[in-house]
C-alpha positions in Angstrom: 243.1 31.2 -21.3 240.8 33.8 -19.7 241.6 36.9 -17.7 241.3 35.2 -14.3 243.8 32.5 -15.2 246.2 35.0 -16.8 246.0 37.2 -13.7 246.7 34.3 -11.4 249.8 33.3 -13.5 251.1 36.9 -13.4 250.7 37.1 -9.6 252.5 33.8 -9.3 255.3 35.1 -11.5 255.5 38.3 -9.5 255.7 36.3 -6.2 258.4 34.1 -7.6 260.5 37.1 -8.6 259.8 38.7 -5.2 261.1 35.5 -3.5 264.2 35.4 -5.6 264.9 39.1 -4.9 264.3 38.4 -1.2 266.7 35.5 -1.2 269.3 37.6 -3.0 269.0 40.3 -0.3 269.3 37.7 2.5 272.3 36.1 0.8 274.1 39.4 0.2 273.3 40.7 3.7 274.7 37.5 5.2 277.8 37.6 3.1 278.4 41.2 4.1 277.6 40.4 7.8 274.9 43.0 7.7 271.9 42.0 9.8 269.8 45.0 8.5 270.3 44.1 4.9 269.6 40.4 5.5 266.4 41.2 7.5 265.1 43.4 4.6 265.0 40.4 2.4 263.1 38.1 4.8 259.6 39.5 4.2 260.1 39.3 0.4 261.4 35.8 0.7 258.6 34.6 2.9 255.8 36.2 0.9 257.3 34.8 -2.3 257.6 31.3 -0.9 254.2 31.3 0.6 252.4 32.5 -2.6 254.4 30.3 -4.9 253.8 27.3 -2.7 250.1 28.0 -2.4 249.7 28.2 -6.2 251.8 25.0 -6.7 249.5 23.2 -4.3 246.4 24.5 -6.2 248.0 23.4 -9.5 248.8 19.9 -8.3 245.2 19.5 -7.0 243.8 20.6 -10.3 246.1 18.3 -12.1 244.9 15.4 -10.0 241.3 16.3 -10.6 241.8 16.4 -14.3 243.7 13.0 -14.3 241.1 11.2 -12.2 238.0 12.9 -13.6 234.9 14.2 -11.9 233.0 11.6 -9.9 235.8 9.0 -9.8 237.9 8.1 -6.7 
């Protein structure tokens, strides 16, 4: 594994943790009926979901390419 792959994995891990923290803030804000606390978690949740989803899509596409092989359909 080279530095580029390791960096991508670390960013994905950070985005996943950020999404989990955002969901925790949204959940605790909702349970406490605090709109301000819930709204603080939304940006973290959205960024985490977006980044992790993007990387999952890239991983699935790379897996398909490895399975099929170059030049095959």
